[in-house]
N, C-alpha and C positions, 0 to 999 in steps of 0.2 A: 197848289205848289209852285214854286218858281221852277219851270222847266228850263231856264238856261243855267241855273244853279246845278239843276240834276245832271244836265249834259255836260258841264265843266267836270263835277266829281265824277262823272261816267267815266269822262277822259282819263282822268287821273288814275281811277281804281282799274280802267282796263290796261293801263300803262303798267300798273303794280302787277297785274295779273299776267301781262306777255313777259314782263322783264324780270320779275322776281319768283315767280311760281318754280322755274326749273332749278333755281338757286337754292329754295326751300325746302327741296324732296328730301325725303327721309332715306339717305344711302342710294342704292341703284333700285329701288322701288320706285313707283310713279305716284307715291304717296305725297300727297301736297296740297296746300290749301288755296282756297279760292277768295280772292279778295271780293270779286264781283258777286259772290254769294253772300257774303257779309252785309254788303252794300244794298242787295236785295231785301235782307232780313232787315236793315236798319229802315228802308224805305217801306215795307210792308207792315212795321210796327208803328210808324209815325204818321204816314199820309193817310186819308182818305180812301176808303174802299177801293172805288173805280181807280182812283189816279194810282194807287199801288199795283193794282193787276196790270194796268198798262206798262208801268214801270219795270214790274218784275218779268213781263213779256220780253220786253226790250234788252234787259239784262240776260235773259236766257238766251236769246237769240243772237246777241253778242258772243256768248259762250259757243252756241253753236257754229257761228261763222268762223271762230279764232281756233276751235279744236278740231282739227282734222282726224278722219277715224283711218287706221291703217288697214290695208288690204291685205289678203292671205298671200297673193304674190309677190308682196313688197317692192312692187313696180312703183306704186304710187299709194296716194291716200286722197280720200274724197271727204267733202263736206256733207254734212246732213242738217239741215234746219227743222228744228221742231223738235226734237226730244227733251231739249234743256229748256227751249221757251215753255214746254208743256210741263214740265218738271217745275221750273220756276213759279207757273202759274198756281199750280197746285200747293207748293208750298207756301205762297202768298195766302190762298183761301184758308190754309191751316193757322197762319199767323193771325188773320183777322177774326178766324173765329174764337181764338183764344186770347187775344190782346186786350180784352175788357177786364181780364182776370189778372193782368201783370201790372209791374211797376214799369211803364216804358222808359223812363229816363234812368235808367238802372245799366251800367255796363254789363252787370253779370247776367240781366236777362236777355241783352242781346246776343252774349256768348252762348248762353243754353241755347236760345233759339237758333242761333246760327247752325249750333252741331244738331240739334233734331230736326229743324227745317231743310238743313243740306241732305241729311239723310234719307229723307222723304223725297227730297228732289233727285236723289242719285238713286232711289229705288225706282222711281217712274223711269229715269232714264234707262237703267239696266235691264227692266220689263221691255220697254220698247225696242231697244237694239237685240234682246234675245229673240223677242217674236219676228224682228227683221231677219235675224240670222236663220231662222227656220225656214223662209222663204227661198234658201237656195243663194242669199246675198253673199258677195265675197269678202266678207269681212274676217278679220284675224280677232274673232270674240269668242273669248271663255267666260261665260256666266258668273259661274262661282268665283273666279279670280277677280274679274271686274267689279262683283258687288262687295267683295272683301276689301278691295283696293279703295273703292268709292267710300264705303263706309268708314275707313280708317280716315280717309282723307275728310271727312265729316268732322270726325272728332278734331282732328288737326285745325282744322277751319274755326271750330268753336274755340280752341285754346288761343289762335291769332284774333279773333274776334274781341276779346278781352281787351287788348291795348288800341286797339283800331278803334273800337266802339267808344271810348274816351274822346277821342277827335273827332267822330262822327257827331258824338252829343254835343259838344263846344259849338261845333258850326250848324246845327239844328236850326237856329232863328233865321239863316239866311235862306233856308228852303221855304220859309212861309207857308207851313203846311197849314191848311184850313180844315176845321173840322165843322160839320154841318149840325146843328142844334138838333137833339133829339125830337122826335115828333110828340113826345110824349110830356115833356117839360111843361109844367104849369097847369096840366091837365088833372082833372080830380075822377 
C-alpha cells in the first residue's frame, strides 16, 4: 500500500469527520455518521491483512484522539486512547474473515460492511467504556443510550458509505494495494 496516499486520504477524511459530522447529526441527537469508519472499512476490504490492521489501528486512534469523553461534573472532558483503536482492529478482523466471500469493488458491499463493521466497532467501544464506568470513572456514561446512539450511527454511516464508496473505489489504483499470492497456487 502506498502510505503517502493513505496519509493524504486520512487527512481528508479526518477533515470531513471533524468538519461535517456535527452538521450531519440527526436533529438534537448525537446520531452522526463517521467518515473515518467508512475509510477504515474500505482499507480493510482491499489492503493485505497486516497492512489493513495497522491502518485500522491508526484510524481508530485518530477517532480516540479527536472525540473527547464528557465528565460527570461537566467541568471538562478527557481523551482516552484505545477503545476506538481496539474496536477498529476487531472490525478489521471481521472484514478480513469475510472478504473472500464478497465482491470487493461494489459500493453496496462497502456500504453493508460499513454498517455491520461499524456496529461491531461501536459495541466494543460501548463495552469498554461501560467496564471503565464500573470502576468509579467520572464519565457521563449511560450504556443503554450510548449503545442505541452508536448503533443508529452505524446505520447512518452505512447509508453515507454508498456515495462515498464510489469515490474511494475510483481512487483505489492510487493506493497500490498489493496482495501476496496464495501459498497453495499451483500445488497439487
